[in-house]
mmCIF file as Biopython writes it, N, C-alpha, C and O atoms, coordinates in Angstrom:
data_model
#
loop_
_atom_site.group_PDB
_atom_site.id
_atom_site.type_symbol
_atom_site.label_atom_id
_atom_site.label_alt_id
_atom_site.label_comp_id
_atom_site.label_asym_id
_atom_site.label_entity_id
_atom_site.label_seq_id
_atom_site.pdbx_PDB_ins_code
_atom_site.Cartn_x
_atom_site.Cartn_y
_atom_site.Cartn_z
_atom_site.occupancy
_atom_site.B_iso_or_equiv
_atom_site.auth_seq_id
_atom_site.auth_asym_id
_atom_site.pdbx_PDB_model_num
ATOM 1   N N  . UNK A ? 1  ? -25.319 5.563   2.967   1.0 0.0 1  A 1 
ATOM 2   C CA . UNK A ? 1  ? -24.252 6.507   3.143   1.0 0.0 1  A 1 
ATOM 3   C C  . UNK A ? 1  ? -23.346 6.446   1.917   1.0 0.0 1  A 1 
ATOM 4   O O  . UNK A ? 1  ? -23.011 5.359   1.448   1.0 0.0 1  A 1 
ATOM 5   N N  . UNK A ? 2  ? -22.949 7.601   1.398   1.0 0.0 2  A 1 
ATOM 6   C CA . UNK A ? 2  ? -22.054 7.690   0.252   1.0 0.0 2  A 1 
ATOM 7   C C  . UNK A ? 2  ? -20.759 8.350   0.705   1.0 0.0 2  A 1 
ATOM 8   O O  . UNK A ? 2  ? -20.771 9.420   1.313   1.0 0.0 2  A 1 
ATOM 9   N N  . UNK A ? 3  ? -19.656 7.701   0.402   1.0 0.0 3  A 1 
ATOM 10  C CA . UNK A ? 3  ? -18.344 8.258   0.692   1.0 0.0 3  A 1 
ATOM 11  C C  . UNK A ? 3  ? -17.625 8.514   -0.626  1.0 0.0 3  A 1 
ATOM 12  O O  . UNK A ? 3  ? -17.544 7.630   -1.479  1.0 0.0 3  A 1 
ATOM 13  N N  . UNK A ? 4  ? -17.112 9.706   -0.787  1.0 0.0 4  A 1 
ATOM 14  C CA . UNK A ? 4  ? -16.344 10.043  -1.977  1.0 0.0 4  A 1 
ATOM 15  C C  . UNK A ? 4  ? -14.868 9.927   -1.612  1.0 0.0 4  A 1 
ATOM 16  O O  . UNK A ? 4  ? -14.265 10.880  -1.118  1.0 0.0 4  A 1 
ATOM 17  N N  . UNK A ? 5  ? -14.303 8.773   -1.855  1.0 0.0 5  A 1 
ATOM 18  C CA . UNK A ? 5  ? -12.916 8.510   -1.488  1.0 0.0 5  A 1 
ATOM 19  C C  . UNK A ? 5  ? -12.314 7.514   -2.464  1.0 0.0 5  A 1 
ATOM 20  O O  . UNK A ? 5  ? -13.023 6.720   -3.081  1.0 0.0 5  A 1 
ATOM 21  N N  . UNK A ? 6  ? -10.999 7.569   -2.593  1.0 0.0 6  A 1 
ATOM 22  C CA . UNK A ? 6  ? -10.308 6.599   -3.436  1.0 0.0 6  A 1 
ATOM 23  C C  . UNK A ? 6  ? -9.838  5.383   -2.630  1.0 0.0 6  A 1 
ATOM 24  O O  . UNK A ? 6  ? -9.286  4.437   -3.192  1.0 0.0 6  A 1 
ATOM 25  N N  . UNK A ? 7  ? -10.059 5.412   -1.317  1.0 0.0 7  A 1 
ATOM 26  C CA . UNK A ? 7  ? -9.655  4.298   -0.460  1.0 0.0 7  A 1 
ATOM 27  C C  . UNK A ? 7  ? -10.625 3.139   -0.654  1.0 0.0 7  A 1 
ATOM 28  O O  . UNK A ? 7  ? -11.830 3.360   -0.774  1.0 0.0 7  A 1 
ATOM 29  N N  . UNK A ? 8  ? -10.120 1.910   -0.686  1.0 0.0 8  A 1 
ATOM 30  C CA . UNK A ? 8  ? -11.022 0.764   -0.844  1.0 0.0 8  A 1 
ATOM 31  C C  . UNK A ? 8  ? -11.918 0.590   0.378   1.0 0.0 8  A 1 
ATOM 32  O O  . UNK A ? 8  ? -11.552 0.948   1.497   1.0 0.0 8  A 1 
ATOM 33  N N  . UNK A ? 9  ? -13.073 0.042   0.137   1.0 0.0 9  A 1 
ATOM 34  C CA . UNK A ? 9  ? -14.064 -0.143  1.191   1.0 0.0 9  A 1 
ATOM 35  C C  . UNK A ? 9  ? -13.522 -1.010  2.329   1.0 0.0 9  A 1 
ATOM 36  O O  . UNK A ? 9  ? -13.900 -0.815  3.484   1.0 0.0 9  A 1 
ATOM 37  N N  . UNK A ? 10 ? -12.639 -1.967  2.014   1.0 0.0 10 A 1 
ATOM 38  C CA . UNK A ? 10 ? -12.089 -2.846  3.043   1.0 0.0 10 A 1 
ATOM 39  C C  . UNK A ? 10 ? -11.253 -2.082  4.063   1.0 0.0 10 A 1 
ATOM 40  O O  . UNK A ? 10 ? -11.174 -2.488  5.223   1.0 0.0 10 A 1 
ATOM 41  N N  . UNK A ? 11 ? -10.623 -0.973  3.645   1.0 0.0 11 A 1 
ATOM 42  C CA . UNK A ? 11 ? -9.828  -0.183  4.583   1.0 0.0 11 A 1 
ATOM 43  C C  . UNK A ? 11 ? -10.698 0.745   5.422   1.0 0.0 11 A 1 
ATOM 44  O O  . UNK A ? 11 ? -10.367 1.031   6.572   1.0 0.0 11 A 1 
ATOM 45  N N  . UNK A ? 12 ? -11.791 1.209   4.866   1.0 0.0 12 A 1 
ATOM 46  C CA . UNK A ? 12 ? -12.673 2.113   5.599   1.0 0.0 12 A 1 
ATOM 47  C C  . UNK A ? 12 ? -13.532 1.334   6.592   1.0 0.0 12 A 1 
ATOM 48  O O  . UNK A ? 12 ? -13.719 1.755   7.733   1.0 0.0 12 A 1 
ATOM 49  N N  . UNK A ? 13 ? -14.045 0.209   6.146   1.0 0.0 13 A 1 
ATOM 50  C CA . UNK A ? 13 ? -14.890 -0.635  6.985   1.0 0.0 13 A 1 
ATOM 51  C C  . UNK A ? 13 ? -14.268 -2.026  7.106   1.0 0.0 13 A 1 
ATOM 52  O O  . UNK A ? 13 ? -14.781 -2.979  6.519   1.0 0.0 13 A 1 
ATOM 53  N N  . UNK A ? 14 ? -13.187 -2.156  7.846   1.0 0.0 14 A 1 
ATOM 54  C CA . UNK A ? 14 ? -12.531 -3.473  7.919   1.0 0.0 14 A 1 
ATOM 55  C C  . UNK A ? 14 ? -13.378 -4.475  8.699   1.0 0.0 14 A 1 
ATOM 56  O O  . UNK A ? 14 ? -13.982 -4.142  9.719   1.0 0.0 14 A 1 
ATOM 57  N N  . UNK A ? 15 ? -13.409 -5.708  8.196   1.0 0.0 15 A 1 
ATOM 58  C CA . UNK A ? 15 ? -14.099 -6.773  8.923   1.0 0.0 15 A 1 
ATOM 59  C C  . UNK A ? 15 ? -13.296 -7.172  10.148  1.0 0.0 15 A 1 
ATOM 60  O O  . UNK A ? 15 ? -13.854 -7.520  11.188  1.0 0.0 15 A 1 
ATOM 61  N N  . UNK A ? 16 ? -11.992 -7.117  10.014  1.0 0.0 16 A 1 
ATOM 62  C CA . UNK A ? 16 ? -11.096 -7.444  11.117  1.0 0.0 16 A 1 
ATOM 63  C C  . UNK A ? 16 ? -10.735 -6.148  11.836  1.0 0.0 16 A 1 
ATOM 64  O O  . UNK A ? 16 ? -10.280 -5.197  11.200  1.0 0.0 16 A 1 
ATOM 65  N N  . UNK A ? 17 ? -10.928 -6.098  13.124  1.0 0.0 17 A 1 
ATOM 66  C CA . UNK A ? 17 ? -10.646 -4.872  13.880  1.0 0.0 17 A 1 
ATOM 67  C C  . UNK A ? 17 ? -9.175  -4.502  13.854  1.0 0.0 17 A 1 
ATOM 68  O O  . UNK A ? 17 ? -8.829  -3.338  14.055  1.0 0.0 17 A 1 
ATOM 69  N N  . UNK A ? 18 ? -8.304  -5.472  13.611  1.0 0.0 18 A 1 
ATOM 70  C CA . UNK A ? 18 ? -6.865  -5.199  13.583  1.0 0.0 18 A 1 
ATOM 71  C C  . UNK A ? 18 ? -6.328  -4.992  12.175  1.0 0.0 18 A 1 
ATOM 72  O O  . UNK A ? 18 ? -5.113  -5.009  11.980  1.0 0.0 18 A 1 
ATOM 73  N N  . UNK A ? 19 ? -7.194  -4.797  11.191  1.0 0.0 19 A 1 
ATOM 74  C CA . UNK A ? 19 ? -6.743  -4.651  9.809   1.0 0.0 19 A 1 
ATOM 75  C C  . UNK A ? 19 ? -5.834  -3.434  9.633   1.0 0.0 19 A 1 
ATOM 76  O O  . UNK A ? 19 ? -4.872  -3.490  8.867   1.0 0.0 19 A 1 
ATOM 77  N N  . UNK A ? 20 ? -6.127  -2.342  10.330  1.0 0.0 20 A 1 
ATOM 78  C CA . UNK A ? 20 ? -5.292  -1.143  10.186  1.0 0.0 20 A 1 
ATOM 79  C C  . UNK A ? 20 ? -3.909  -1.350  10.786  1.0 0.0 20 A 1 
ATOM 80  O O  . UNK A ? 20 ? -2.962  -0.675  10.382  1.0 0.0 20 A 1 
ATOM 81  N N  . UNK A ? 21 ? -3.769  -2.264  11.738  1.0 0.0 21 A 1 
ATOM 82  C CA . UNK A ? 21 ? -2.465  -2.510  12.340  1.0 0.0 21 A 1 
ATOM 83  C C  . UNK A ? 21 ? -1.506  -3.179  11.373  1.0 0.0 21 A 1 
ATOM 84  O O  . UNK A ? 21 ? -0.292  -3.112  11.564  1.0 0.0 21 A 1 
ATOM 85  N N  . UNK A ? 22 ? -2.027  -3.823  10.338  1.0 0.0 22 A 1 
ATOM 86  C CA . UNK A ? 22 ? -1.186  -4.507  9.360   1.0 0.0 22 A 1 
ATOM 87  C C  . UNK A ? 22 ? -0.766  -3.592  8.214   1.0 0.0 22 A 1 
ATOM 88  O O  . UNK A ? 22 ? 0.156   -3.930  7.472   1.0 0.0 22 A 1 
ATOM 89  N N  . UNK A ? 23 ? -1.420  -2.440  8.051   1.0 0.0 23 A 1 
ATOM 90  C CA . UNK A ? 23 ? -1.126  -1.527  6.950   1.0 0.0 23 A 1 
ATOM 91  C C  . UNK A ? 23 ? -0.106  -0.491  7.414   1.0 0.0 23 A 1 
ATOM 92  O O  . UNK A ? 23 ? -0.282  0.159   8.445   1.0 0.0 23 A 1 
ATOM 93  N N  . UNK A ? 24 ? 0.961   -0.350  6.633   1.0 0.0 24 A 1 
ATOM 94  C CA . UNK A ? 24 ? 2.018   0.611   6.952   1.0 0.0 24 A 1 
ATOM 95  C C  . UNK A ? 24 ? 2.265   1.499   5.744   1.0 0.0 24 A 1 
ATOM 96  O O  . UNK A ? 24 ? 2.082   1.075   4.602   1.0 0.0 24 A 1 
ATOM 97  N N  . UNK A ? 25 ? 2.683   2.732   6.002   1.0 0.0 25 A 1 
ATOM 98  C CA . UNK A ? 25 ? 3.122   3.610   4.925   1.0 0.0 25 A 1 
ATOM 99  C C  . UNK A ? 25 ? 4.641   3.502   4.855   1.0 0.0 25 A 1 
ATOM 100 O O  . UNK A ? 25 ? 5.334   3.771   5.836   1.0 0.0 25 A 1 
ATOM 101 N N  . UNK A ? 26 ? 5.154   3.107   3.692   1.0 0.0 26 A 1 
ATOM 102 C CA . UNK A ? 26 ? 6.578   2.896   3.496   1.0 0.0 26 A 1 
ATOM 103 C C  . UNK A ? 26 ? 7.080   3.708   2.324   1.0 0.0 26 A 1 
ATOM 104 O O  . UNK A ? 26 ? 6.295   4.133   1.476   1.0 0.0 26 A 1 
ATOM 105 N N  . UNK A ? 27 ? 8.382   3.927   2.270   1.0 0.0 27 A 1 
ATOM 106 C CA . UNK A ? 27 ? 9.040   4.483   1.097   1.0 0.0 27 A 1 
ATOM 107 C C  . UNK A ? 27 ? 9.798   3.355   0.418   1.0 0.0 27 A 1 
ATOM 108 O O  . UNK A ? 27 ? 10.732  2.788   0.986   1.0 0.0 27 A 1 
ATOM 109 N N  . UNK A ? 28 ? 9.391   3.039   -0.796  1.0 0.0 28 A 1 
ATOM 110 C CA . UNK A ? 28 ? 10.046  2.003   -1.580  1.0 0.0 28 A 1 
ATOM 111 C C  . UNK A ? 28 ? 10.746  2.704   -2.731  1.0 0.0 28 A 1 
ATOM 112 O O  . UNK A ? 28 ? 10.098  3.221   -3.641  1.0 0.0 28 A 1 
ATOM 113 N N  . UNK A ? 29 ? 12.070  2.720   -2.688  1.0 0.0 29 A 1 
ATOM 114 C CA . UNK A ? 29 ? 12.881  3.406   -3.694  1.0 0.0 29 A 1 
ATOM 115 C C  . UNK A ? 29 ? 12.466  4.865   -3.818  1.0 0.0 29 A 1 
ATOM 116 O O  . UNK A ? 29 ? 12.434  5.415   -4.919  1.0 0.0 29 A 1 
ATOM 117 N N  . UNK A ? 30 ? 12.149  5.489   -2.693  1.0 0.0 30 A 1 
ATOM 118 C CA . UNK A ? 30 ? 11.787  6.900   -2.673  1.0 0.0 30 A 1 
ATOM 119 C C  . UNK A ? 30 ? 10.340  7.198   -3.011  1.0 0.0 30 A 1 
ATOM 120 O O  . UNK A ? 30 ? 9.959   8.365   -3.103  1.0 0.0 30 A 1 
ATOM 121 N N  . UNK A ? 31 ? 9.529   6.178   -3.197  1.0 0.0 31 A 1 
ATOM 122 C CA . UNK A ? 31 ? 8.126   6.352   -3.571  1.0 0.0 31 A 1 
ATOM 123 C C  . UNK A ? 31 ? 7.254   5.939   -2.382  1.0 0.0 31 A 1 
ATOM 124 O O  . UNK A ? 31 ? 7.406   4.826   -1.879  1.0 0.0 31 A 1 
ATOM 125 N N  . UNK A ? 32 ? 6.346   6.804   -1.921  1.0 0.0 32 A 1 
ATOM 126 C CA . UNK A ? 32 ? 5.479   6.427   -0.807  1.0 0.0 32 A 1 
ATOM 127 C C  . UNK A ? 32 ? 4.405   5.427   -1.255  1.0 0.0 32 A 1 
ATOM 128 O O  . UNK A ? 32 ? 3.741   5.619   -2.273  1.0 0.0 32 A 1 
ATOM 129 N N  . UNK A ? 33 ? 4.254   4.367   -0.475  1.0 0.0 33 A 1 
ATOM 130 C CA . UNK A ? 33 ? 3.255   3.334   -0.766  1.0 0.0 33 A 1 
ATOM 131 C C  . UNK A ? 33 ? 2.587   2.898   0.531   1.0 0.0 33 A 1 
ATOM 132 O O  . UNK A ? 33 ? 3.148   3.067   1.614   1.0 0.0 33 A 1 
ATOM 133 N N  . UNK A ? 34 ? 1.390   2.338   0.418   1.0 0.0 34 A 1 
ATOM 134 C CA . UNK A ? 34 ? 0.757   1.638   1.526   1.0 0.0 34 A 1 
ATOM 135 C C  . UNK A ? 34 ? 1.040   0.162   1.318   1.0 0.0 34 A 1 
ATOM 136 O O  . UNK A ? 34 ? 0.906   -0.353  0.207   1.0 0.0 34 A 1 
ATOM 137 N N  . UNK A ? 35 ? 1.434   -0.520  2.389   1.0 0.0 35 A 1 
ATOM 138 C CA . UNK A ? 35 ? 1.775   -1.932  2.271   1.0 0.0 35 A 1 
ATOM 139 C C  . UNK A ? 35 ? 1.228   -2.698  3.460   1.0 0.0 35 A 1 
ATOM 140 O O  . UNK A ? 35 ? 1.171   -2.193  4.582   1.0 0.0 35 A 1 
ATOM 141 N N  . UNK A ? 36 ? 0.828   -3.926  3.186   1.0 0.0 36 A 1 
ATOM 142 C CA . UNK A ? 36 ? 0.304   -4.819  4.215   1.0 0.0 36 A 1 
ATOM 143 C C  . UNK A ? 36 ? 1.451   -5.671  4.742   1.0 0.0 36 A 1 
ATOM 144 O O  . UNK A ? 36 ? 2.192   -6.269  3.963   1.0 0.0 36 A 1 
ATOM 145 N N  . UNK A ? 37 ? 1.596   -5.727  6.055   1.0 0.0 37 A 1 
ATOM 146 C CA . UNK A ? 37 ? 2.670   -6.493  6.649   1.0 0.0 37 A 1 
ATOM 147 C C  . UNK A ? 37 ? 2.367   -7.983  6.571   1.0 0.0 37 A 1 
ATOM 148 O O  . UNK A ? 37 ? 1.284   -8.430  6.949   1.0 0.0 37 A 1 
ATOM 149 N N  . UNK A ? 38 ? 3.343   -8.746  6.074   1.0 0.0 38 A 1 
ATOM 150 C CA . UNK A ? 38 ? 3.255   -10.196 5.988   1.0 0.0 38 A 1 
ATOM 151 C C  . UNK A ? 38 ? 4.386   -10.794 6.814   1.0 0.0 38 A 1 
ATOM 152 O O  . UNK A ? 38 ? 5.228   -10.064 7.337   1.0 0.0 38 A 1 
ATOM 153 N N  . UNK A ? 39 ? 4.409   -12.109 6.930   1.0 0.0 39 A 1 
ATOM 154 C CA . UNK A ? 39 ? 5.503   -12.758 7.643   1.0 0.0 39 A 1 
ATOM 155 C C  . UNK A ? 39 ? 6.829   -12.602 6.906   1.0 0.0 39 A 1 
ATOM 156 O O  . UNK A ? 39 ? 7.876   -12.450 7.535   1.0 0.0 39 A 1 
ATOM 157 N N  . UNK A ? 40 ? 6.788   -12.640 5.566   1.0 0.0 40 A 1 
ATOM 158 C CA . UNK A ? 40 ? 8.014   -12.593 4.776   1.0 0.0 40 A 1 
ATOM 159 C C  . UNK A ? 40 ? 8.365   -11.205 4.252   1.0 0.0 40 A 1 
ATOM 160 O O  . UNK A ? 40 ? 9.323   -11.077 3.489   1.0 0.0 40 A 1 
ATOM 161 N N  . UNK A ? 41 ? 7.635   -10.168 4.627   1.0 0.0 41 A 1 
ATOM 162 C CA . UNK A ? 41 ? 7.922   -8.803  4.168   1.0 0.0 41 A 1 
ATOM 163 C C  . UNK A ? 41 ? 6.656   -7.972  4.138   1.0 0.0 41 A 1 
ATOM 164 O O  . UNK A ? 41 ? 5.848   -8.012  5.066   1.0 0.0 41 A 1 
ATOM 165 N N  . UNK A ? 42 ? 6.490   -7.214  3.054   1.0 0.0 42 A 1 
ATOM 166 C CA . UNK A ? 42 ? 5.327   -6.350  2.888   1.0 0.0 42 A 1 
ATOM 167 C C  . UNK A ? 42 ? 4.763   -6.529  1.488   1.0 0.0 42 A 1 
ATOM 168 O O  . UNK A ? 42 ? 5.516   -6.685  0.527   1.0 0.0 42 A 1 
ATOM 169 N N  . UNK A ? 43 ? 3.428   -6.508  1.370   1.0 0.0 43 A 1 
ATOM 170 C CA . UNK A ? 43 ? 2.759   -6.555  0.069   1.0 0.0 43 A 1 
ATOM 171 C C  . UNK A ? 43 ? 2.233   -5.161  -0.229  1.0 0.0 43 A 1 
ATOM 172 O O  . UNK A ? 43 ? 1.471   -4.597  0.557   1.0 0.0 43 A 1 
ATOM 173 N N  . UNK A ? 44 ? 2.639   -4.609  -1.360  1.0 0.0 44 A 1 
ATOM 174 C CA . UNK A ? 44 ? 2.187   -3.276  -1.761  1.0 0.0 44 A 1 
ATOM 175 C C  . UNK A ? 44 ? 0.695   -3.332  -2.061  1.0 0.0 44 A 1 
ATOM 176 O O  . UNK A ? 44 ? 0.237   -4.181  -2.826  1.0 0.0 44 A 1 
ATOM 177 N N  . UNK A ? 45 ? -0.061  -2.414  -1.448  1.0 0.0 45 A 1 
ATOM 178 C CA . UNK A ? 45 ? -1.499  -2.359  -1.703  1.0 0.0 45 A 1 
ATOM 179 C C  . UNK A ? 45 ? -1.890  -1.102  -2.480  1.0 0.0 45 A 1 
ATOM 180 O O  . UNK A ? 45 ? -2.896  -1.100  -3.190  1.0 0.0 45 A 1 
ATOM 181 N N  . UNK A ? 46 ? -1.098  -0.035  -2.350  1.0 0.0 46 A 1 
ATOM 182 C CA . UNK A ? 46 ? -1.456  1.218   -3.011  1.0 0.0 46 A 1 
ATOM 183 C C  . UNK A ? 46 ? -0.231  2.102   -3.149  1.0 0.0 46 A 1 
ATOM 184 O O  . UNK A ? 46 ? 0.584   2.188   -2.230  1.0 0.0 46 A 1 
ATOM 185 N N  . UNK A ? 47 ? -0.095  2.765   -4.298  1.0 0.0 47 A 1 
ATOM 186 C CA . UNK A ? 47 ? 0.964   3.751   -4.521  1.0 0.0 47 A 1 
ATOM 187 C C  . UNK A ? 47 ? 0.391   5.118   -4.167  1.0 0.0 47 A 1 
ATOM 188 O O  . UNK A ? 47 ? -0.726  5.445   -4.567  1.0 0.0 47 A 1 
ATOM 189 N N  . UNK A ? 48 ? 1.146   5.912   -3.422  1.0 0.0 48 A 1 
ATOM 190 C CA . UNK A ? 48 ? 0.673   7.225   -2.982  1.0 0.0 48 A 1 
ATOM 191 C C  . UNK A ? 48 ? 1.448   8.366   -3.636  1.0 0.0 48 A 1 
ATOM 192 O O  . UNK A ? 48 ? 1.520   9.459   -3.074  1.0 0.0 48 A 1 
ATOM 193 N N  . UNK A ? 49 ? 2.015   8.136   -4.783  1.0 0.0 49 A 1 
ATOM 194 C CA . UNK A ? 49 ? 2.852   9.119   -5.463  1.0 0.0 49 A 1 
ATOM 195 C C  . UNK A ? 49 ? 2.019   10.005  -6.384  1.0 0.0 49 A 1 
ATOM 196 O O  . UNK A ? 49 ? 0.978   9.593   -6.897  1.0 0.0 49 A 1 
ATOM 197 N N  . UNK A ? 50 ? 2.502   11.227  -6.581  1.0 0.0 50 A 1 
ATOM 198 C CA . UNK A ? 50 ? 1.873   12.122  -7.556  1.0 0.0 50 A 1 
ATOM 199 C C  . UNK A ? 50 ? 2.592   12.075  -8.900  1.0 0.0 50 A 1 
ATOM 200 O O  . UNK A ? 50 ? 2.178   12.743  -9.848  1.0 0.0 50 A 1 
ATOM 201 N N  . UNK A ? 51 ? 3.656   11.296  -8.990  1.0 0.0 51 A 1 
ATOM 202 C CA . UNK A ? 51 ? 4.413   11.158  -10.232 1.0 0.0 51 A 1 
ATOM 203 C C  . UNK A ? 51 ? 3.814   10.014  -11.052 1.0 0.0 51 A 1 
ATOM 204 O O  . UNK A ? 51 ? 3.831   8.870   -10.599 1.0 0.0 51 A 1 
ATOM 205 N N  . UNK A ? 52 ? 3.288   10.291  -12.238 1.0 0.0 52 A 1 
ATOM 206 C CA . UNK A ? 52 ? 2.647   9.236   -13.022 1.0 0.0 52 A 1 
ATOM 207 C C  . UNK A ? 52 ? 3.613   8.139   -13.452 1.0 0.0 52 A 1 
ATOM 208 O O  . UNK A ? 52 ? 3.176   7.015   -13.701 1.0 0.0 52 A 1 
ATOM 209 N N  . UNK A ? 53 ? 4.899   8.423   -13.548 1.0 0.0 53 A 1 
ATOM 210 C CA . UNK A ? 53 ? 5.860   7.403   -13.953 1.0 0.0 53 A 1 
ATOM 211 C C  . UNK A ? 53 ? 6.055   6.335   -12.873 1.0 0.0 53 A 1 
ATOM 212 O O  . UNK A ? 53 ? 6.453   5.211   -13.181 1.0 0.0 53 A 1 
ATOM 213 N N  . UNK A ? 54 ? 5.779   6.676   -11.615 1.0 0.0 54 A 1 
ATOM 214 C CA . UNK A ? 54 ? 5.877   5.680   -10.547 1.0 0.0 54 A 1 
ATOM 215 C C  . UNK A ? 54 ? 4.851   4.573   -10.733 1.0 0.0 54 A 1 
ATOM 216 O O  . UNK A ? 54 ? 5.098   3.434   -10.336 1.0 0.0 54 A 1 
ATOM 217 N N  . UNK A ? 55 ? 3.714   4.881   -11.325 1.0 0.0 55 A 1 
ATOM 218 C CA . UNK A ? 55 ? 2.668   3.885   -11.545 1.0 0.0 55 A 1 
ATOM 219 C C  . UNK A ? 55 ? 3.036   2.926   -12.682 1.0 0.0 55 A 1 
ATOM 220 O O  . UNK A ? 55 ? 2.444   1.854   -12.801 1.0 0.0 55 A 1 
ATOM 221 N N  . UNK A ? 56 ? 3.997   3.301   -13.505 1.0 0.0 56 A 1 
ATOM 222 C CA . UNK A ? 56 ? 4.441   2.444   -14.607 1.0 0.0 56 A 1 
ATOM 223 C C  . UNK A ? 56 ? 5.586   1.526   -14.191 1.0 0.0 56 A 1 
ATOM 224 O O  . UNK A ? 56 ? 5.972   0.644   -14.958 1.0 0.0 56 A 1 
ATOM 225 N N  . UNK A ? 57 ? 6.131   1.715   -13.000 1.0 0.0 57 A 1 
ATOM 226 C CA . UNK A ? 57 ? 7.242   0.903   -12.514 1.0 0.0 57 A 1 
ATOM 227 C C  . UNK A ? 57 ? 6.706   -0.448  -12.055 1.0 0.0 57 A 1 
ATOM 228 O O  . UNK A ? 57 ? 5.936   -0.506  -11.097 1.0 0.0 57 A 1 
ATOM 229 N N  . UNK A ? 58 ? 7.096   -1.542  -12.722 1.0 0.0 58 A 1 
ATOM 230 C CA . UNK A ? 58 ? 6.557   -2.859  -12.344 1.0 0.0 58 A 1 
ATOM 231 C C  . UNK A ? 58 ? 6.983   -3.307  -10.946 1.0 0.0 58 A 1 
ATOM 232 O O  . UNK A ? 58 ? 6.306   -4.145  -10.350 1.0 0.0 58 A 1 
ATOM 233 N N  . UNK A ? 59 ? 8.078   -2.777  -10.407 1.0 0.0 59 A 1 
ATOM 234 C CA . UNK A ? 59 ? 8.514   -3.140  -9.056  1.0 0.0 59 A 1 
ATOM 235 C C  . UNK A ? 59 ? 7.572   -2.585  -7.986  1.0 0.0 59 A 1 
ATOM 236 O O  . UNK A ? 59 ? 7.549   -3.088  -6.862  1.0 0.0 59 A 1 
ATOM 237 N N  . UNK A ? 60 ? 6.793   -1.548  -8.328  1.0 0.0 60 A 1 
ATOM 238 C CA . UNK A ? 60 ? 5.895   -0.908  -7.380  1.0 0.0 60 A 1 
ATOM 239 C C  . UNK A ? 60 ? 4.436   -1.311  -7.577  1.0 0.0 60 A 1 
ATOM 240 O O  . UNK A ? 60 ? 3.542   -0.734  -6.958  1.0 0.0 60 A 1 
ATOM 241 N N  . UNK A ? 61 ? 4.196   -2.287  -8.427  1.0 0.0 61 A 1 
ATOM 242 C CA . UNK A ? 61 ? 2.823   -2.691  -8.730  1.0 0.0 61 A 1 
ATOM 243 C C  . UNK A ? 61 ? 2.145   -3.270  -7.486  1.0 0.0 61 A 1 
ATOM 244 O O  . UNK A ? 61 ? 2.759   -4.051  -6.758  1.0 0.0 61 A 1 
ATOM 245 N N  . UNK A ? 62 ? 0.899   -2.899  -7.235  1.0 0.0 62 A 1 
ATOM 246 C CA . UNK A ? 62 ? 0.170   -3.493  -6.113  1.0 0.0 62 A 1 
ATOM 247 C C  . UNK A ? 62 ? 0.136   -5.015  -6.216  1.0 0.0 62 A 1 
ATOM 248 O O  . UNK A ? 62 ? -0.088  -5.579  -7.287  1.0 0.0 62 A 1 
ATOM 249 N N  . UNK A ? 63 ? 0.363   -5.656  -5.089  1.0 0.0 63 A 1 
ATOM 250 C CA . UNK A ? 63 ? 0.421   -7.114  -5.046  1.0 0.0 63 A 1 
ATOM 251 C C  . UNK A ? 63 ? 1.845   -7.634  -4.941  1.0 0.0 63 A 1 
ATOM 252 O O  . UNK A ? 63 ? 2.060   -8.766  -4.507  1.0 0.0 63 A 1 
ATOM 253 N N  . UNK A ? 64 ? 2.825   -6.818  -5.333  1.0 0.0 64 A 1 
ATOM 254 C CA . UNK A ? 64 ? 4.220   -7.245  -5.212  1.0 0.0 64 A 1 
ATOM 255 C C  . UNK A ? 64 ? 4.625   -7.320  -3.754  1.0 0.0 64 A 1 
ATOM 256 O O  . UNK A ? 64 ? 4.254   -6.468  -2.947  1.0 0.0 64 A 1 
ATOM 257 N N  . UNK A ? 65 ? 5.392   -8.349  -3.425  1.0 0.0 65 A 1 
ATOM 258 C CA . UNK A ? 65 ? 5.922   -8.512  -2.069  1.0 0.0 65 A 1 
ATOM 259 C C  . UNK A ? 65 ? 7.339   -7.986  -2.049  1.0 0.0 65 A 1 
ATOM 260 O O  . UNK A ? 65 ? 8.165   -8.365  -2.879  1.0 0.0 65 A 1 
ATOM 261 N N  . UNK A ? 66 ? 7.621   -7.101  -1.090  1.0 0.0 66 A 1 
ATOM 262 C CA . UNK A ? 66 ? 8.958   -6.551  -0.951  1.0 0.0 66 A 1 
ATOM 263 C C  . UNK A ? 66 ? 9.537   -7.010  0.377   1.0 0.0 66 A 1 
ATOM 264 O O  . UNK A ? 66 ? 8.836   -7.111  1.384   1.0 0.0 66 A 1 
ATOM 265 N N  . UNK A ? 67 ? 10.817  -7.281  0.351   1.0 0.0 67 A 1 
ATOM 266 C CA . UNK A ? 67 ? 11.485  -7.718  1.574   1.0 0.0 67 A 1 
ATOM 267 C C  . UNK A ? 67 ? 12.377  -6.639  2.129   1.0 0.0 67 A 1 
ATOM 268 O O  . UNK A ? 67 ? 12.628  -6.606  3.334   1.0 0.0 67 A 1 
ATOM 269 N N  . UNK A ? 68 ? 12.863  -5.754  1.280   1.0 0.0 68 A 1 
ATOM 270 C CA . UNK A ? 68 ? 13.703  -4.632  1.702   1.0 0.0 68 A 1 
ATOM 271 C C  . UNK A ? 68 ? 13.105  -3.373  1.102   1.0 0.0 68 A 1 
ATOM 272 O O  . UNK A ? 68 ? 12.654  -3.374  -0.044  1.0 0.0 68 A 1 
ATOM 273 N N  . UNK A ? 69 ? 13.102  -2.315  1.867   1.0 0.0 69 A 1 
ATOM 274 C CA . UNK A ? 69 ? 12.590  -1.052  1.355   1.0 0.0 69 A 1 
ATOM 275 C C  . UNK A ? 69 ? 13.470  0.064   1.840   1.0 0.0 69 A 1 
ATOM 276 O O  . UNK A ? 69 ? 14.219  -0.088  2.805   1.0 0.0 69 A 1 
ATOM 277 N N  . UNK A ? 70 ? 13.375  1.188   1.165   1.0 0.0 70 A 1 
ATOM 278 C CA . UNK A ? 70 ? 14.175  2.358   1.515   1.0 0.0 70 A 1 
ATOM 279 C C  . UNK A ? 70 ? 14.546  3.128   0.265   1.0 0.0 70 A 1 
ATOM 280 O O  . UNK A ? 70 ? 14.116  2.775   -0.833  1.0 0.0 70 A 1 
ATOM 281 N N  . UNK A ? 71 ? 15.341  4.178   0.417   1.0 0.0 71 A 1 
ATOM 282 C CA . UNK A ? 71 ? 15.695  5.011   -0.752  1.0 0.0 71 A 1 
ATOM 283 C C  . UNK A ? 71 ? 16.595  4.317   -1.722  1.0 0.0 71 A 1 
ATOM 284 O O  . UNK A ? 71 ? 16.969  4.897   -2.742  1.0 0.0 71 A 1 
#
């Protein structure tokens, strides 16, 4: 089977049945991101912005842990 998607294979075919329950869509400084819920906050997994400058912002880099989010 071939899927043409930009989503990682782990999100489409999660090994853990509850993997989707940990992923949330958040606005971090006005930028939509997908983030994984952790005990100490959220870890950014993907930026969902159409603005190319958002991808250059080091605060929004995938892997960063955020404790507060919002506009």
